[in-house]
Rosetta silent file (secondary structure, phi, psi, omega in degrees, C-alpha in Angstrom):
SEQUENCE: XXXXXXXXXXXXXXXXXXXXXXXXXXXXXXXXXXXXXXXXXXXXXXXXXXXXXXXXXXXXXXXXXXXXXXXXXXXXXXXXXXXXXXXXXXXXXXXXXXXXXXXXXXXXXXXXXXXXXXXXXXXXXXXXXXXXXXXXXXXXXXXXXXXXXXXXXXXXXXXXXXXXXXXXXXXXXXXXXXXXXXXXXXXXXXXXXXXXXXXXXXXXXXXXXXXXXXXXXXXXXXXXXXXXXXXXXXXXXXXXXXXXXXXXXXXXXXXXXXXXXXXXXXXXXXXXXXXXXXXXXXXXXXXXXXXXXXX
SCORE:     score description
SCORE:     0.000 S_00000001
   1 L     0.000  131.263 -179.367   -1.474  -14.309  -39.712 S_00000001
   2 L   -66.556  154.612 -176.255   -1.191  -18.019  -40.582 S_00000001
   3 H   -64.237  -38.626 -179.869   -0.839  -20.500  -37.760 S_00000001
   4 H   -67.542  -35.881  175.419    2.551  -21.803  -39.028 S_00000001
   5 H   -65.567  -41.764 -179.559    3.883  -18.242  -39.276 S_00000001
   6 H   -62.306  -43.190  178.949    2.633  -17.514  -35.772 S_00000001
   7 H   -64.100  -37.711  177.364    4.369  -20.594  -34.418 S_00000001
   8 H   -61.923  -46.731 -177.154    7.582  -19.608  -36.222 S_00000001
   9 H   -66.175  -36.656  176.489    7.509  -16.138  -34.696 S_00000001
  10 H   -64.147  -41.750  179.406    6.905  -17.523  -31.221 S_00000001
  11 H   -64.316  -37.603  178.359    9.893  -19.875  -31.615 S_00000001
  12 H   -64.497  -36.540  177.963   12.020  -16.956  -32.779 S_00000001
  13 H   -67.431  -42.028  177.521   11.015  -14.998  -29.679 S_00000001
  14 H   -64.983  -39.235 -179.670   11.986  -17.872  -27.401 S_00000001
  15 H   -64.704  -34.060  179.249   15.256  -18.327  -29.303 S_00000001
  16 H   -61.282  -34.057  178.420   16.023  -14.650  -28.794 S_00000001
  17 H   -62.486  -39.204 -176.976   16.039  -15.180  -25.029 S_00000001
  18 H   -90.360  -14.150 -178.578   18.779  -17.795  -25.320 S_00000001
  19 H   -61.714  -42.615  172.259   20.648  -16.126  -28.168 S_00000001
  20 L  -116.076   71.324 -173.236   22.129  -13.669  -25.660 S_00000001
  21 H   -56.569  -44.126 -178.086   21.893  -15.905  -22.646 S_00000001
  22 H   -64.529  -44.750 -179.436   24.147  -13.825  -20.400 S_00000001
  23 H   -66.173  -38.442  177.272   22.370  -10.548  -21.191 S_00000001
  24 H   -62.115  -42.781  178.760   18.987  -12.197  -20.713 S_00000001
  25 H   -63.635  -42.835  179.016   20.147  -13.583  -17.376 S_00000001
  26 H   -62.479  -42.744 -179.365   21.486  -10.162  -16.363 S_00000001
  27 H   -63.415  -41.597 -179.484   18.224   -8.472  -17.417 S_00000001
  28 H   -64.231  -44.691 -177.848   16.199  -10.995  -15.378 S_00000001
  29 H   -63.169  -47.348 -177.547   18.422  -10.567  -12.298 S_00000001
  30 H   -68.362  -37.409  178.316   18.340   -6.768  -12.344 S_00000001
  31 H   -66.501  -38.935  176.555   14.581   -6.750  -13.076 S_00000001
  32 H   -59.546  -45.911 -179.578   14.035   -9.220  -10.193 S_00000001
  33 H   -58.672  -47.446 -179.336   16.009   -6.878   -7.910 S_00000001
  34 H   -62.134  -42.677 -178.872   13.941   -3.893   -9.015 S_00000001
  35 H   -68.226  -36.607  177.150   10.659   -5.769   -8.594 S_00000001
  36 H   -65.740  -41.038  178.011   11.608   -7.031   -5.146 S_00000001
  37 H   -64.985  -44.166  177.605   12.491   -3.509   -4.039 S_00000001
  38 H   -61.177  -48.450 -179.792    9.217   -2.193   -5.458 S_00000001
  39 H   -61.743  -43.697 -179.637    7.231   -5.054   -3.886 S_00000001
  40 H   -64.649  -43.599 -179.837    8.987   -4.747   -0.531 S_00000001
  41 H   -63.172  -40.993  179.707    8.521   -1.008   -0.437 S_00000001
  42 H   -63.037  -43.294 -179.318    4.829   -1.444   -1.337 S_00000001
  43 H   -67.691  -37.990  177.078    4.306   -4.036    1.417 S_00000001
  44 H   -63.549  -43.847  178.988    6.081   -1.838    4.003 S_00000001
  45 H   -63.691  -40.358  178.052    3.875    1.099    3.024 S_00000001
  46 H   -59.947  -47.563 -179.863    0.772   -1.118    3.214 S_00000001
  47 H   -66.689  -40.250  176.766    1.643   -2.293    6.714 S_00000001
  48 H   -63.924  -38.856  176.669    2.515    1.228    7.841 S_00000001
  49 H   -60.895  -40.842  178.304   -0.795    2.440    6.461 S_00000001
  50 H   -65.491  -42.452  179.181   -2.633   -0.207    8.493 S_00000001
  51 H   -66.256  -39.267  177.970   -0.714    0.734   11.670 S_00000001
  52 H   -62.838  -41.335  178.303   -1.421    4.426   11.101 S_00000001
  53 H   -60.754  -42.255  179.212   -5.112    3.603   10.616 S_00000001
  54 H   -63.839  -40.968  179.055   -5.130    1.620   13.862 S_00000001
  55 H   -67.037  -36.791  175.856   -3.427    4.484   15.696 S_00000001
  56 H   -58.855  -38.889 -179.355   -5.916    6.951   14.223 S_00000001
  57 H   -69.125  -21.069  176.131   -8.748    4.944   15.663 S_00000001
  58 H   -83.350  -11.469  177.262   -7.133    5.295   19.074 S_00000001
  59 L   -78.567   99.657 -171.412   -7.179    9.105   18.733 S_00000001
  60 L   -98.435  155.227  176.237  -10.299    9.755   20.758 S_00000001
  61 E  -113.527  129.708 -178.502  -12.459   12.800   21.272 S_00000001
  62 E   -97.829  127.814  179.005  -13.871   13.407   24.787 S_00000001
  63 E  -114.169  112.264  179.936  -17.431   14.792   24.988 S_00000001
  64 E   -90.844  131.679 -177.640  -18.388   16.196   28.380 S_00000001
  65 E   -93.145  147.009  179.059  -22.133   16.300   29.210 S_00000001
  66 L   -50.111  128.485 -176.296  -23.806   19.163   31.064 S_00000001
  67 L   -64.257  -16.946  179.815  -23.345   18.451   34.793 S_00000001
  68 L   -80.948  -12.141 -178.374  -27.043   19.242   35.460 S_00000001
  69 L   -78.284  128.060  170.422  -28.097   16.247   33.347 S_00000001
  70 L   -66.263  167.553 -174.069  -28.903   13.053   35.272 S_00000001
  71 H   -60.824  -38.581  179.784  -27.285    9.892   34.002 S_00000001
  72 H   -61.671  -43.501  179.379  -30.362    8.754   31.996 S_00000001
  73 H   -70.445  -34.895  178.294  -30.532   12.026   30.094 S_00000001
  74 H   -62.551  -39.885  178.833  -26.748   12.053   29.624 S_00000001
  75 H   -64.525  -34.468 -176.394  -26.967    8.599   27.985 S_00000001
  76 H   -66.424  -25.501  177.204  -29.693    9.850   25.628 S_00000001
  77 H   -65.155  -27.086 -179.673  -27.244   12.416   24.200 S_00000001
  78 H   -60.523  -34.947 -179.255  -25.187    9.464   22.953 S_00000001
  79 H   -64.195  -34.774  178.162  -27.878    8.495   20.448 S_00000001
  80 H   -73.466  -35.975  178.631  -27.599   11.901   18.804 S_00000001
  81 H   -65.849  -40.498 -178.627  -23.786   11.708   18.764 S_00000001
  82 H   -68.405  -18.145 -179.458  -23.932    8.293   17.066 S_00000001
  83 L   -78.451  -14.099  177.024  -26.140    9.697   14.333 S_00000001
  84 L   -69.608  132.850 -169.580  -23.264   11.897   13.093 S_00000001
  85 L   -62.816  -33.251 -176.239  -21.890   10.240    9.956 S_00000001
  86 L   -85.972   -3.794  179.584  -18.199   10.458   10.886 S_00000001
  87 E   -82.622  119.953  176.152  -18.677    8.942   14.375 S_00000001
  88 E   -78.098  -49.896 -176.440  -17.548    5.310   14.531 S_00000001
  89 E  -154.765  140.565  174.376  -18.455    4.715   18.175 S_00000001
  90 E  -122.426  106.322 -175.595  -19.524    6.814   21.185 S_00000001
  91 E   -97.839  124.561 -177.342  -18.812    4.968   24.466 S_00000001
  92 E   -81.477  134.755  177.124  -20.531    6.331   27.587 S_00000001
  93 E  -125.014  114.785 -177.595  -18.443    6.804   30.730 S_00000001
  94 L   -73.531  168.450  178.829  -20.397    7.568   33.928 S_00000001
  95 H   -59.920  -42.848 -179.403  -19.183    9.864   36.717 S_00000001
  96 H   -61.103  -43.645 -179.669  -18.444    6.824   38.896 S_00000001
  97 H   -68.082  -35.187  177.829  -16.428    5.175   36.159 S_00000001
  98 H   -63.000  -40.470  177.045  -14.565    8.427   35.488 S_00000001
  99 H   -64.912  -45.850  179.546  -13.643    8.614   39.183 S_00000001
 100 H   -61.404  -41.914  178.065  -12.493    5.010   39.280 S_00000001
 101 H   -62.650  -41.028 -178.970  -10.367    5.537   36.157 S_00000001
 102 H   -63.291  -48.383 -179.394   -8.841    8.682   37.580 S_00000001
 103 H   -61.079  -41.668 -179.591   -7.889    6.994   40.916 S_00000001
 104 H   -64.266  -38.952 -179.458   -6.445    4.010   39.057 S_00000001
 105 H   -66.857  -34.249 -177.187   -4.315    6.260   36.854 S_00000001
 106 H   -74.593  -26.649  172.722   -2.887    8.060   39.893 S_00000001
 107 L    86.781   -7.497  178.266   -1.810    4.775   41.467 S_00000001
 108 L  -134.296   90.529 -174.496   -2.534    5.646   45.138 S_00000001
 109 H   -59.677  -27.813 -176.155   -6.242    5.226   46.073 S_00000001
 110 H   -65.531  -23.494 -178.188   -5.689    6.458   49.657 S_00000001
 111 H   -74.637  -17.793 -174.999   -4.999    9.972   48.411 S_00000001
 112 H  -124.087   30.799 -176.421   -8.526   10.326   46.911 S_00000001
 113 L   -65.270  -32.127 -177.072  -10.702    8.587   49.534 S_00000001
 114 L   -93.189    3.609 -179.045  -12.829   11.689   50.075 S_00000001
 115 L   -77.509  129.865 -177.563  -13.279   12.483   46.402 S_00000001
 116 L   -95.229  152.771  179.485  -16.896   12.278   45.236 S_00000001
 117 H   -64.768  -28.608  179.699  -18.100   11.097   41.832 S_00000001
 118 H   -63.342  -16.230  175.568  -20.038   14.359   41.461 S_00000001
 119 H   -62.121  -28.626 -175.361  -16.719   16.106   40.984 S_00000001
 120 L  -100.367  169.432  177.307  -16.633   14.576   37.526 S_00000001
 121 L  -117.660  150.379  171.036  -19.077   14.810   34.639 S_00000001
 122 L   -60.616  146.411 -177.586  -20.656   12.096   32.521 S_00000001
 123 E  -149.085  167.730  173.297  -18.835   11.850   29.213 S_00000001
 124 E  -124.583  135.764  173.055  -18.584   10.025   25.915 S_00000001
 125 E  -100.129  114.407 -171.500  -15.372    8.740   24.377 S_00000001
 126 E  -109.867  129.528  170.349  -15.801    9.107   20.634 S_00000001
 127 E  -110.033  148.672 -171.250  -13.739    7.471   17.875 S_00000001
 128 E  -113.423  156.905  174.014  -14.135    8.649   14.284 S_00000001
 129 L   -72.572  -43.734 -177.167  -14.195    7.079   10.846 S_00000001
 130 L  -133.155  111.453 -177.899  -11.985    9.774    9.357 S_00000001
 131 H   -70.628  -17.455  178.772   -9.750   11.903   11.644 S_00000001
 132 H   -70.342  -13.977  177.244   -9.166   14.444    8.922 S_00000001
 133 H  -102.207   23.637 -174.394  -12.812   15.512    9.501 S_00000001
 134 H   -64.545  -39.703 -179.256  -12.328   16.006   13.209 S_00000001
 135 H   -63.818  -45.451  179.487  -12.995   19.757   13.172 S_00000001
 136 H   -63.289  -40.206  178.730  -16.239   19.352   11.259 S_00000001
 137 H   -63.124  -42.984  178.736  -17.275   16.510   13.581 S_00000001
 138 H   -58.967  -43.013  179.826  -16.561   18.641   16.639 S_00000001
 139 H   -59.780  -42.502  178.630  -18.750   21.448   15.291 S_00000001
 140 H   -65.155  -39.965 -178.813  -21.651   19.023   14.814 S_00000001
 141 H   -66.965  -41.201 -178.872  -21.200   17.547   18.286 S_00000001
 142 H   -63.224  -25.122 -179.143  -21.102   20.990   19.953 S_00000001
 143 L   -79.025   -8.331  178.771  -24.453   21.815   18.368 S_00000001
 144 L   -78.486  131.820  179.159  -26.120   18.936   20.258 S_00000001
 145 L   -65.122  132.069 -179.604  -28.085   20.038   23.289 S_00000001
 146 L   103.343  -13.622  177.474  -26.533   18.795   26.518 S_00000001
 147 E   -83.044  117.581 -177.473  -22.947   18.823   25.296 S_00000001
 148 E   -90.002  -36.919 -177.286  -20.927   21.072   27.664 S_00000001
 149 E  -158.527  155.743  177.990  -17.450   20.708   26.224 S_00000001
 150 E  -132.701  131.722  176.458  -15.407   18.812   23.638 S_00000001
 151 E  -115.128  117.358 -178.619  -11.691   17.927   23.912 S_00000001
 152 L  -133.292  138.835 -178.466  -10.061   16.951   20.645 S_00000001
 153 L  -100.890   87.797 -176.809   -6.334   16.537   19.858 S_00000001
 154 H   -67.231  -34.425 -176.372   -6.096   18.031   16.381 S_00000001
 155 H   -62.606  -34.019  179.460   -2.303   17.943   16.300 S_00000001
 156 H   -69.332  -47.944 -179.137   -2.288   14.145   16.539 S_00000001
 157 H   -61.275  -43.238  179.620   -4.868   13.737   13.752 S_00000001
 158 H   -66.752  -33.481  177.239   -3.054   16.218   11.547 S_00000001
 159 H   -64.117  -44.058  178.299    0.264   14.467   12.234 S_00000001
 160 H   -62.604  -41.699  179.446   -1.165   11.170   11.089 S_00000001
 161 H   -64.165  -39.290  178.705   -2.533   12.786    7.924 S_00000001
 162 H   -64.951  -44.000  179.316    0.840   14.382    7.169 S_00000001
 163 H   -60.981  -45.159  179.908    2.686   11.083    7.612 S_00000001
 164 H   -61.296  -40.030  179.173    0.192    9.306    5.360 S_00000001
 165 H   -65.955  -42.295  178.826    0.597   11.945    2.627 S_00000001
 166 H   -61.492  -45.115 -179.557    4.412   11.765    2.791 S_00000001
 167 H   -63.084  -39.343  179.894    4.331    7.997    2.552 S_00000001
 168 H   -65.069  -43.898 -178.787    1.960    8.111   -0.459 S_00000001
 169 H   -66.755  -44.541  178.892    4.125   10.649   -2.314 S_00000001
 170 H   -61.726  -42.329 -178.777    7.350    8.796   -1.533 S_00000001
 171 H   -62.294  -47.375 -179.232    5.884    5.461   -2.607 S_00000001
 172 H   -59.201  -43.227 -175.812    4.630    6.797   -5.946 S_00000001
 173 H   -67.422  -48.914 -175.962    8.026    8.435   -6.711 S_00000001
 174 H   -67.953  -43.281  177.794   10.179    5.450   -5.777 S_00000001
 175 H   -61.655  -41.086  179.027    7.948    2.853   -7.472 S_00000001
 176 H   -61.303  -45.767 -178.083    7.823    4.962  -10.653 S_00000001
 177 H   -63.712  -44.400 -177.662   11.638    5.261  -10.766 S_00000001
 178 H   -66.894  -35.875  176.976   12.226    1.554  -10.213 S_00000001
 179 H   -65.964  -38.664  178.731    9.679    0.605  -12.885 S_00000001
 180 H   -66.605  -39.386  176.520   11.320    2.904  -15.389 S_00000001
 181 H   -60.501  -46.224  177.581   14.724    1.363  -14.584 S_00000001
 182 H   -62.009  -40.011  179.772   13.332   -2.126  -15.201 S_00000001
 183 H   -61.276  -44.902 -179.152   11.745   -0.950  -18.442 S_00000001
 184 H   -67.347  -34.605  179.671   15.029    0.445  -19.747 S_00000001
 185 H   -62.128  -52.091 -179.260   16.954   -2.675  -18.766 S_00000001
 186 H   -65.619  -39.195  177.998   14.714   -5.006  -20.739 S_00000001
 187 H   -58.644  -45.046 -179.587   14.543   -2.474  -23.601 S_00000001
 188 H   -69.462  -33.676  177.934   18.349   -2.433  -23.878 S_00000001
 189 H   -65.219  -45.574  177.836   18.567   -6.220  -23.697 S_00000001
 190 H   -65.807  -33.673 -179.788   16.150   -6.620  -26.630 S_00000001
 191 H   -63.046  -38.084  177.046   18.009   -3.858  -28.461 S_00000001
 192 H   -59.496  -42.321  177.685   21.260   -5.884  -28.312 S_00000001
 193 H   -61.973  -41.744  179.840   19.520   -8.754  -30.031 S_00000001
 194 H   -64.915  -33.527  177.480   18.263   -6.394  -32.699 S_00000001
 195 H   -63.687  -36.885  179.351   21.701   -5.074  -33.419 S_00000001
 196 H   -71.283  -24.839 -174.713   22.790   -8.616  -34.226 S_00000001
 197 L  -114.427   19.373 -175.692   19.748   -9.080  -36.445 S_00000001
 198 H   -64.859  -37.699  178.997   19.466   -5.591  -37.945 S_00000001
 199 H   -66.691  -39.048  178.369   20.473   -6.772  -41.451 S_00000001
 200 H   -63.638  -40.357  178.977   17.892   -9.576  -41.242 S_00000001
 201 H   -63.936  -41.049  179.898   15.263   -7.028  -40.147 S_00000001
 202 H   -63.750  -41.539  178.138   16.210   -4.747  -43.065 S_00000001
 203 H   -63.872  -43.825  178.514   15.929   -7.598  -45.563 S_00000001
 204 H   -60.709  -37.068  178.011   12.526   -8.592  -44.138 S_00000001
 205 H   -66.868  -37.921 -177.459   11.354   -5.002  -44.519 S_00000001
 206 H   -69.689  -32.103  179.948   12.574   -4.891  -48.134 S_00000001
 207 L   -86.773    3.927  172.298   10.748   -8.079  -49.093 S_00000001
 208 L    99.682   14.054  177.975    7.502   -6.734  -47.710 S_00000001
 209 L   -66.976  140.411 -178.854    7.275   -8.174  -44.193 S_00000001
 210 L   -76.075  160.790  178.515    4.788   -6.318  -42.062 S_00000001
 211 H   -61.130  -38.927 -178.943    5.792   -4.463  -38.904 S_00000001
 212 H   -66.066  -35.861  179.515    3.771   -6.901  -36.787 S_00000001
 213 H   -65.059  -39.978  179.195    5.585   -9.868  -38.361 S_00000001
 214 H   -75.477  -35.986 -172.945    8.942   -8.359  -37.481 S_00000001
 215 H   -72.769  -38.832 -168.860    7.878   -7.055  -34.078 S_00000001
 216 H   -56.013  -44.956  179.718    6.291  -10.176  -32.597 S_00000001
 217 H   -58.661  -37.486 -179.342    9.418  -12.234  -31.855 S_00000001
 218 H   -73.299  -33.421  175.203   10.927   -9.371  -29.896 S_00000001
 219 H   -65.978  -40.050  177.305    7.701   -8.748  -28.034 S_00000001
 220 H   -63.665  -41.751  178.491    7.623  -12.425  -27.126 S_00000001
 221 H   -61.798  -47.763  177.649   11.211  -12.198  -25.946 S_00000001
 222 H   -60.834  -40.502  178.939   10.497   -9.164  -23.783 S_00000001
 223 H   -61.326  -44.793 -179.895    7.328  -10.808  -22.454 S_00000001
 224 H   -64.229  -43.038  176.746    9.245  -13.937  -21.419 S_00000001
 225 H   -60.409  -43.419 -178.522   11.972  -11.923  -19.718 S_00000001
 226 H   -67.625  -43.868 -178.396    9.414   -9.876  -17.829 S_00000001
 227 H   -69.667  -39.389  176.744    7.250  -12.845  -16.751 S_00000001
 228 H   -62.520  -44.777 -179.821   10.236  -14.962  -15.674 S_00000001
 229 H   -62.870  -39.396  179.876   11.570  -12.044  -13.654 S_00000001
 230 H   -65.254  -42.419  179.491    8.125  -11.447  -12.110 S_00000001
 231 H   -64.568  -44.222  178.037    7.727  -15.108  -11.101 S_00000001
 232 H   -62.312  -45.732 -177.631   11.174  -15.263   -9.535 S_00000001
 233 H   -64.438  -37.254 -179.879   10.663  -11.947   -7.724 S_00000001
 234 H   -61.321  -48.398 -177.022    7.252  -13.047   -6.419 S_00000001
 235 H   -71.548  -34.239  175.094    8.496  -16.201   -4.755 S_00000001
 236 H   -66.314  -41.390  178.096   11.620  -14.490   -3.375 S_00000001
 237 H   -60.278  -43.624  179.329    9.393  -11.710   -2.012 S_00000001
 238 H   -56.775  -51.625 -178.136    7.141  -14.272   -0.338 S_00000001
 239 H   -64.730  -41.353  179.021   10.083  -15.947    1.398 S_00000001
 240 H   -67.298  -38.811  179.408   11.739  -12.710    2.416 S_00000001
 241 H   -65.173  -44.604  177.245    8.504  -11.259    3.747 S_00000001
 242 H   -61.365  -41.446  179.992    7.752  -14.365    5.884 S_00000001
 243 H   -64.272  -43.983  179.262   11.333  -14.360    7.157 S_00000001
 244 H   -65.562  -40.959  179.974   11.169  -10.638    8.031 S_00000001
 245 H   -63.528  -40.955  178.627    7.780  -11.026    9.714 S_00000001
 246 H   -65.546  -39.466  178.053    9.056  -13.899   11.851 S_00000001
 247 H   -64.337  -44.752  177.608   12.142  -11.870   12.835 S_00000001
 248 H   -59.620  -44.967 -179.212    9.993   -8.887   13.788 S_00000001
 249 H   -61.858  -37.145 -178.268    7.667  -11.119   15.862 S_00000001
 250 H   -75.104  -26.492  179.624   10.599  -12.613   17.760 S_00000001
 251 H   -89.827  -40.531 -173.714   12.126   -9.218   18.588 S_00000001
 252 L   -87.756   79.624 -178.211    8.961   -7.205   19.209 S_00000001
 253 L   -68.470  -22.178 -179.319    7.716   -8.925   22.365 S_00000001
 254 L   -89.734   -0.016  177.191    5.327   -6.039   23.127 S_00000001
 255 L    58.959   40.516  179.107    3.618   -6.429   19.718 S_00000001
 256 L   -77.619  -27.668  179.993    4.108   -2.769   18.866 S_00000001
 257 L  -114.710  124.451  178.866    4.630   -3.577   15.163 S_00000001
 258 L  -118.982  135.331 -179.809    2.104   -5.836   13.466 S_00000001
 259 L  -121.882  133.308 -179.139    2.495   -7.203    9.946 S_00000001
 260 L   -69.338  147.964  175.277   -0.314   -8.810    7.993 S_00000001
 261 L   -63.048  146.062 -178.270    0.322  -12.403    6.825 S_00000001
 262 H   -60.938  -30.142 -179.661    1.515  -12.619    3.221 S_00000001
 263 H   -60.413  -28.322 -178.789   -1.477  -14.832    2.460 S_00000001
 264 H   -69.319  -25.071  179.380   -3.750  -11.826    3.071 S_00000001
 265 H  -115.313   14.770 -174.370   -2.150   -9.955    0.190 S_00000001
 266 H   -57.167  -51.052 -176.196   -1.268  -13.001   -1.935 S_00000001
 267 H   -64.421  -41.236 -179.903   -3.770  -12.363   -4.744 S_00000001
 268 H   -62.329  -42.985 -179.511   -2.965   -8.665   -4.935 S_00000001
 269 H   -69.334  -36.021  176.744    0.798   -9.395   -5.123 S_00000001
 270 H   -61.422  -47.350  179.546    0.327  -12.073   -7.797 S_00000001
 271 H   -63.070  -41.759 -178.596   -1.614   -9.596   -9.928 S_00000001
 272 H   -61.970  -49.170 -177.926    0.887   -6.810   -9.226 S_00000001
 273 H   -67.684  -40.483 -178.594    3.913   -8.882  -10.218 S_00000001
 274 H   -65.744  -46.343 -178.316    2.249  -10.471  -13.254 S_00000001
 275 H   -67.489  -40.644 -179.561    0.981   -7.121  -14.644 S_00000001
 276 H   -65.692  -45.679  179.279    4.265   -5.323  -13.870 S_00000001
 277 H   -60.880  -43.044  178.162    6.348   -8.097  -15.470 S_00000001
 278 H   -62.746  -46.272 -177.386    4.121   -8.124  -18.539 S_00000001
 279 H   -65.911  -46.358 -179.125    4.165   -4.320  -18.961 S_00000001
 280 H   -61.587  -45.072 -177.860    7.909   -3.987  -18.338 S_00000001
 281 H   -68.018  -51.489 -174.137    8.728   -6.816  -20.807 S_00000001
 282 H   -70.049  -48.077 -178.971    6.314   -5.965  -23.605 S_00000001
 283 H   -68.886  -30.816  175.492    6.619   -2.162  -23.513 S_00000001
 284 H   -62.903  -40.531  177.847   10.363   -2.424  -23.089 S_00000001
 285 H   -67.746  -44.366  179.696   10.518   -4.440  -26.309 S_00000001
 286 H   -62.756  -36.271  177.192    8.163   -2.115  -28.173 S_00000001
 287 H   -63.527  -40.881 -173.941   10.269    0.885  -27.156 S_00000001
 288 H   -79.374  -23.028 -175.564   13.464   -0.653  -28.479 S_00000001
 289 H   -86.061  -17.838 -174.723   12.068   -1.967  -31.798 S_00000001
 290 L   -56.342  -42.989 -176.245   10.655    1.309  -33.061 S_00000001
 291 H   -61.409  -39.358 -173.590   14.036    2.547  -34.350 S_00000001
 292 H   -80.755  -12.111  176.535   14.659   -0.613  -36.377 S_00000001
 293 H   -88.944   -0.252  178.177   11.330   -0.518  -38.164 S_00000001
 294 L   -96.991   52.780 -177.163   12.236    2.815  -39.794 S_00000001
 295 L   -95.550    0.000    0.000   14.294    1.159  -42.539 S_00000001
């Protein structure tokens, strides 16, 4: 394609954006709304995923050591526990520390003055890399010599896994629906322009214009609509996210809900909005132009 023809087609694409200014504006606004909803939902899911991961790490497994083992031998069992691939950390708790923790939890030390440390057993508090493998990890730990008992809360681990699966399925469904809506909006906007220019397109086809020559201005138009919407949505998302994070921080004095700074996901969100805007704009245009090229 000659350079002057290419420049002409680009100008036509830009002109198409302003030819139906109100519809282009409406398409950008609705696409911005869809992208903000998609982006906000994605960020909420990301933060929930991080919080679930942090809670999973607090789901500990207690490993009780054979009471006949002296403390030195009990500690040596920890090296074997740490060798298991799914074990993140195995923290040793002596009998004395177990007694002190128990008395502190009860809140009245005078009630347990005669209680001896030998009443308790040395133990390890184990956190895992992947809680979904808790049963397999327990089996490996029980096979270690010196391990007397293992206490694991499977219902908590399985609950976290269920919540994570539900969030993943819901996110994929909602994001897919919103992207399709954006795609159809831009497709219909470009289609309106084509209706106004259908006779021109027919004449161009009759005089031998190639499909790519006819298609490019509309692809440029869709691309511009998508990129403009993506840029506007990105900066609005940034401001809304920071505002929401500040509001949560001011209300949640106990820091039960933590949100990552937007700067931590800045690059990912730039790529997400740019790629989404490009795909929605370009593919929306290509979808709408196919009918008019069958002249």
